[in-house]
C-alpha positions in Angstrom: 149.8 38.5 36.5 153.6 38.3 36.7 155.0 41.8 37.1 158.1 42.8 35.1 161.7 43.3 36.2 161.8 41.0 39.2 165.0 41.4 41.2 166.1 37.8 40.7 169.5 38.4 42.3 168.0 39.1 45.7 167.3 36.4 48.3 163.8 35.8 49.7 163.1 36.6 53.3 163.3 33.5 55.5 159.9 32.9 57.0 159.8 31.8 60.6 159.2 28.2 59.4 162.5 28.3 57.5 164.8 30.3 59.8 165.6 34.0 59.9 165.9 36.6 62.6 162.7 35.5 64.4 162.0 31.9 63.7 160.3 28.8 65.1 162.4 26.3 66.9 162.5 22.6 66.0 160.5 21.8 69.1 157.7 24.2 68.1 154.6 22.4 66.8 153.4 24.8 64.1 149.9 24.7 62.7 147.7 27.3 61.0 144.3 28.9 61.2 142.3 30.2 58.2 140.3 33.3 59.0 136.7 32.8 57.6 137.0 35.3 54.8 139.9 33.3 53.3 142.1 36.3 53.0 144.2 35.7 56.1 146.1 32.7 57.3 147.6 32.7 60.8 150.5 30.4 61.6 151.2 29.6 65.2 152.9 27.2 67.5 150.7 24.9 69.6 153.6 24.1 71.9 157.2 24.9 72.1 159.3 28.1 72.7 157.0 30.2 70.4 153.7 28.8 71.5 150.8 31.2 71.2 149.0 32.5 74.3 146.6 29.6 74.9 143.5 31.3 76.3 140.4 30.0 74.5 137.4 31.9 75.8 134.9 30.5 73.3 136.0 26.9 73.6 136.6 26.7 69.8 139.9 24.9 70.2 141.7 27.8 68.6 143.5 30.3 71.0 141.9 33.7 71.2 145.1 35.4 70.0 145.0 33.4 66.8 141.4 34.1 66.0 141.7 37.8 67.0 144.8 38.2 64.8 142.8 36.8 61.8 139.7 38.9 62.5 141.6 42.2 63.0 143.8 41.6 60.0 140.8 40.8 57.8 138.8 43.8 59.1 141.6 46.3 58.8 142.5 45.0 55.3 138.8 45.5 54.3 138.8 49.0 55.9 141.9 50.2 54.1 140.6 48.8 50.8 137.2 50.6 51.4 139.1 53.8 51.9 140.7 53.3 48.5 144.1 51.8 49.3 145.6 48.9 47.3 145.9 45.7 49.3 149.4 44.2 49.9 150.7 42.4 46.9 150.7 38.6 46.9 153.9 36.6 46.2 152.2 35.1 43.1 152.5 38.5 41.4 156.2 38.0 41.6 156.3 34.5 40.0 156.6 32.7 43.3 154.8 29.7 44.6 152.5 30.3 47.5 154.9 30.4 50.5 152.4 29.9 53.3 150.5 27.0 51.7 147.6 29.1 50.4 147.0 32.4 48.5 146.0 34.1 51.8 148.1 36.8 53.4 150.2 35.1 56.0 150.7 36.1 59.6 153.2 34.3 61.9 152.9 34.5 65.7 156.4 34.5 67.1 158.2 35.3 70.4 160.1 38.6 69.8 161.8 38.3 73.2 160.9 41.9 74.0 162.6 43.4 71.0 159.5 44.2 69.0 155.9 43.4 68.8 155.3 43.1 65.0 157.0 43.5 61.6 156.3 43.3 57.9 158.9 41.1 56.2 159.8 41.0 52.5 159.4 38.0 50.2 160.3 39.5 46.9 160.6 42.9 45.2 160.7 44.5 41.8 163.2 47.1 40.6 160.7 49.1 38.6 158.2 49.9 40.0 159.9 49.5 43.4 157.2 47.3 45.0 157.4 44.3 47.3 155.4 41.4 48.6 155.8 40.0 52.1 154.4 38.5 55.2 153.7 39.6 58.8 155.1 38.7 62.1 153.1 39.4 65.3 154.0 38.9 69.0 152.8 35.5 70.2 151.5 36.5 73.6 152.3 40.2 74.3 153.7 39.2 77.7 155.4 42.2 79.3 154.6 44.4 76.3 153.0 47.3 78.1 149.6 46.8 76.5 146.7 46.5 78.9 145.4 43.4 77.0 146.4 41.1 74.2 143.5 42.3 72.2 144.6 46.0 72.5 148.1 44.9 71.4 146.7 43.3 68.3 144.4 46.2 67.6 147.5 48.4 67.6 150.1 46.3 65.9 148.1 44.5 63.2 146.7 47.6 61.4 150.0 49.4 61.7 152.1 46.6 60.3 149.5 45.7 57.6 149.8 49.3 56.4 153.5 48.7 55.7 152.4 46.0 53.3 150.1 48.5 51.7 152.9 51.0 51.4 155.0 48.3 49.6 152.3 48.0 46.9 153.1 51.6 45.9 156.7 52.4 46.8 158.7 50.1 49.1 161.7 52.4 49.8 160.0 55.2 51.8 162.0 57.5 54.1 161.5 56.3 57.7 159.5 59.4 58.8 156.9 58.8 56.1 157.0 55.0 56.4 156.4 55.0 60.1 154.4 58.2 60.2 151.9 57.0 57.7 151.6 53.6 59.4 150.9 55.5 62.7 148.4 57.7 60.7 146.8 54.5 59.6 146.3 53.4 63.2 144.0 56.4 63.6 142.0 55.4 60.5 141.4 52.1 62.2 140.7 53.6 65.7 140.0 57.3 65.8 140.8 57.4 69.5 143.9 55.2 69.3 146.0 55.7 72.5 149.1 54.5 70.6 148.6 57.2 67.9 148.4 59.9 70.6 151.4 58.6 72.5 153.5 58.5 69.4 152.5 62.0 68.3 154.2 63.1 71.5 157.4 61.8 70.1 157.3 64.3 67.4 156.0 67.2 69.6 159.0 66.7 71.9 161.4 67.7 69.1 159.7 70.1 66.7 163.1 71.7 65.9 164.0 68.7 63.7 163.0 69.0 60.0 159.9 66.9 59.3 161.8 65.1 56.6 164.9 64.3 58.7 164.4 61.4 61.1 167.1 60.6 63.7 169.7 58.1 62.5 169.5 54.4 63.5 166.4 52.4 64.3 163.1 54.2 64.0 162.3 56.3 67.1 159.0 57.6 68.5 159.8 60.9 66.6 159.5 59.1 63.2 156.3 57.4 64.3 155.0 60.7 65.6 155.2 62.5 62.2 151.8 60.9 61.6 150.4 64.1 63.2 151.6 66.1 60.2 149.8 63.7 57.8 146.7 63.8 60.0 146.8 67.6 60.1 147.0 67.8 56.3 143.9 65.7 56.1 142.0 68.6 57.7 143.7 71.1 55.4 143.0 69.2 52.2 139.5 68.2 53.3 140.3 64.6 52.5 141.3 62.4 55.4 142.8 59.8 53.1 144.8 62.2 50.9 147.8 59.9 51.8 146.6 57.6 48.9 147.5 60.4 46.5 150.9 60.9 48.2 151.8 57.2 47.9 150.6 57.2 44.3 152.8 60.3 43.6 155.9 58.4 44.9 155.5 55.5 42.4 158.6 55.4 40.2 159.0 54.6 36.5 162.8 54.3 36.8 165.3 53.1 39.3 165.6 56.6 40.7 163.3 57.3 43.7 161.0 60.3 43.7 162.0 63.1 46.0 159.3 62.9 48.7 158.9 66.5 49.9 158.5 68.1 46.4 156.0 65.3 45.6 154.1 65.9 48.8 154.1 69.6 48.1 152.7 69.0 44.7 149.9 66.8 46.0 149.1 69.5 48.6 148.9 72.1 45.9 146.6 69.9 43.9 144.3 70.2 46.9 144.8 74.0 47.0 147.1 73.8 50.1 150.4 75.7 50.1 153.3 74.4 52.1 154.3 77.6 53.9 150.9 78.6 55.2 150.1 75.0 56.1 153.4 74.7 58.1 152.6 77.9 60.0 149.2 76.7 60.9 150.6 73.4 62.0 153.0 75.2 64.3 150.1 77.0 65.9 148.1 73.8 66.3 151.0 72.1 68.0 151.3 74.9 70.5 147.6 74.6 71.4 147.9 71.1 72.8 147.6 69.4 76.2 147.1 72.1 79.0 147.4 74.8 76.4 144.4 73.7 74.3 140.8 74.9 74.5 140.9 78.4 73.1 143.1 78.6 70.0 142.2 76.4 67.0 143.8 73.0 67.1 143.2 69.3 66.8 140.0 67.7 67.9 142.2 65.5 70.2 144.5 68.4 71.2 144.0 67.6 75.0 145.5 64.2 74.5 148.8 65.2 72.8 151.8 67.4 73.6 152.8 69.8 74.9 155.6 71.4 73.0 158.5 72.5 75.3 160.0 76.0 75.2 163.6 76.4 73.9 163.8 79.3 76.5 161.6 81.3 78.8 161.7 84.4 80.9 161.0 88.1 80.6 162.9 88.2 77.3 164.3 85.8 74.7 167.8 85.9 73.4 168.6 82.8 71.3 171.4 82.2 68.8 169.2 79.7 67.0 169.7 77.4 64.1 166.4 77.2 62.3 165.9 74.0 60.3 163.6 73.9 57.3 160.1 72.7 58.0 160.8 72.8 61.8 159.6 75.1 64.6 161.1 76.6 67.8 159.0 77.8 70.7 159.7 80.3 73.5 157.6 81.4 76.5 157.6 85.0 77.7 156.7 86.5 81.1 155.9 90.0 79.8 155.9 92.7 82.5 153.5 94.8 80.3 154.0 97.6 77.7 155.8 97.5 74.4 157.1 94.2 73.0 159.9 94.3 70.4 161.5 91.8 68.2 165.1 92.0 66.9 167.1 89.8 64.7 170.8 89.9 64.0 170.3 90.3 60.2 167.1 90.5 58.2 166.0 87.0 57.5 162.6 87.0 55.6 162.8 83.3 55.1 161.7 82.9 58.8 158.2 83.2 60.1 157.3 84.2 63.7 154.0 84.6 65.7 152.9 85.8 69.1 150.2 84.0 71.2 148.9 85.4 74.5 148.2 83.0 77.3 144.4 83.2 78.0 143.4 85.3 81.0 146.9 86.9 81.4 148.2 83.8 83.1 151.8 82.8 83.0 151.0 79.6 81.2 147.8 77.7 80.2 145.4 77.7 77.2 146.8 79.9 74.5 144.9 82.3 72.3 145.1 82.4 68.5 148.1 84.5 67.3 147.7 88.2 67.7 150.8 89.0 65.7 152.7 87.3 62.9 155.7 88.6 61.0 158.7 87.7 59.0 162.3 87.9 60.2 162.7 91.7 60.4 163.5 93.8 63.5 160.3 95.7 64.6 158.0 96.8 67.4 155.3 94.3 68.0 153.1 96.8 69.8 151.7 97.4 73.3 150.6 94.3 75.3 149.3 93.8 78.9 151.4 91.9 81.4 151.1 88.1 81.3 152.4 85.0 79.7 153.0 84.8 75.9 154.3 82.2 73.5 156.4 83.0 70.5 157.3 80.6 67.8 159.7 80.8 64.9 159.7 78.6 61.9 161.6 78.1 58.6 158.4 77.4 56.7 159.9 76.0 53.5 161.7 73.0 52.1 165.4 73.8 51.8 168.8 72.1 51.8 170.4 74.3 54.4 169.4 75.7 57.8 169.7 79.3 58.9 171.6 80.3 62.0 170.7 83.7 63.4 170.3 85.5 66.7 166.8 86.5 67.6 165.6 88.5 70.6 162.1 89.2 71.9 161.2 91.4 74.9 161.0 95.0 76.0 162.8 97.5 73.7 165.6 97.8 76.2 166.0 94.0 76.4 166.4 93.6 72.7 168.4 96.8 72.0 171.8 95.0 71.8 170.6 91.9 69.9 174.0 91.1 68.4 175.6 87.8 67.6 177.5 86.0 70.3 180.7 84.4 69.2 180.1 80.7 69.5 182.9 79.5 67.2 180.4 78.8 64.5 181.5 80.9 61.5 178.7 80.2 59.2 175.1 81.5 59.2 173.7 78.6 57.3 174.4 74.9 57.5 173.1 71.6 56.3 170.1 69.8 57.9 172.0 66.6 58.7 171.5 66.8 62.5 172.4 63.2 63.6 171.2 61.5 60.4 174.0 60.6 58.0 173.6 60.0 54.3 170.1 60.4 52.9 168.3 61.9 55.9 166.5 58.8 57.1 165.7 57.4 53.7 166.3 53.8 54.8 163.0 53.4 56.7 161.5 51.1 54.0 163.6 48.6 52.0 167.2 49.6 52.4 168.8 51.7 49.7 169.4 49.5 46.6 167.4 46.7 48.3 170.7 45.2 49.2 169.3 43.1 52.0 165.7 42.5 51.0 165.8 39.1 52.6 165.5 40.6 56.1 162.6 42.4 57.5 161.2 45.5 55.9 160.0 47.3 59.0 159.4 46.4 62.6 157.8 48.1 65.5 160.1 48.7 68.5 158.8 48.4 72.0 159.3 51.8 73.7 
């Protein structure tokens, strides 16, 4: 079936056999291998600058990396379809001739030269709905990649990049946090114990003060990949580990205007009976109870393998003139001498949520207990508490256009008695959430805005 409204003015991506950013050289001898299911074709160089790693353990005459690419691609494609996702769209749906010589989904093994290890590249797109067809590039030998084996590299890269093709069958212009976060989330659907998923989650947990919907500017960072932990968390809250299908479906557009991602996500959550504010507060608690702080408070099944979050400040008291970003969380660690704990805030700010977690056993740090106090941004006594370590977090648990800048203090009553603003030269108490992300807040993670350069790659994995 030919879909309507093809963007005929846009150039096709150049496949490696025809040039492009990562392409075969004239001296490469390029052949192909058809995976037995017929759904995947792997193109590779037998000799030349891009030649595939030539280990052939079964003596089939086909390099292991080629056969393994085809197998993993076919198996992950079958898994995602079994979970309910659409497959990547074929170029024939866009009125194109088959570009790889067959109707199969095409993979090309190329030498990225250390700049990446895989990518999903665009062949053609539609204006409405904003969907695309494409092909895959995969590292030809994983030499120096940091993976312990070629097979592990393929098991990580192929499902991740293939999921970008699945995204493009729903909405190709996703914000980078959702594009990379959901592809990382998909890695865990393929391998529940994925080391790469755990490693990338740390990228987010190292900077929880950034709004979940505001990735850093420039190429995708580990923070953007790590937002998959939020999507995974919501799988436990909704009771449906593949609720992301509903999210992608909600982002399909019926006009040239994109759907606002966070309101759409919030609506999908509400359809499952999950409210954004309570979910964000619980997410903040789970993120605290990770790595060496896991084991007592409720958290992820894999909490020991991710984290930890880092405190913004620590000591016997907290005094922080903090800018709270929407859907972001700040953590502090207290060494409480014992007795009354008090909280003070420069001005009442009920938009903010706070919670207090004791360290188990009265230690300075270690496994944290579930919250013993939670409150909104109002000055108050928190009660009497024994000496020991405590964690406090503060979150702006809503979607908003502006941040809130306000002085907060936690400690003994004497320590917080003079909790007044310090003149920092910042005259406003609210501000935008731009951080270091100009323009649309990281919305260029999929096809660039307006699809102005659809001929180049859609998304590529950086080596970190």
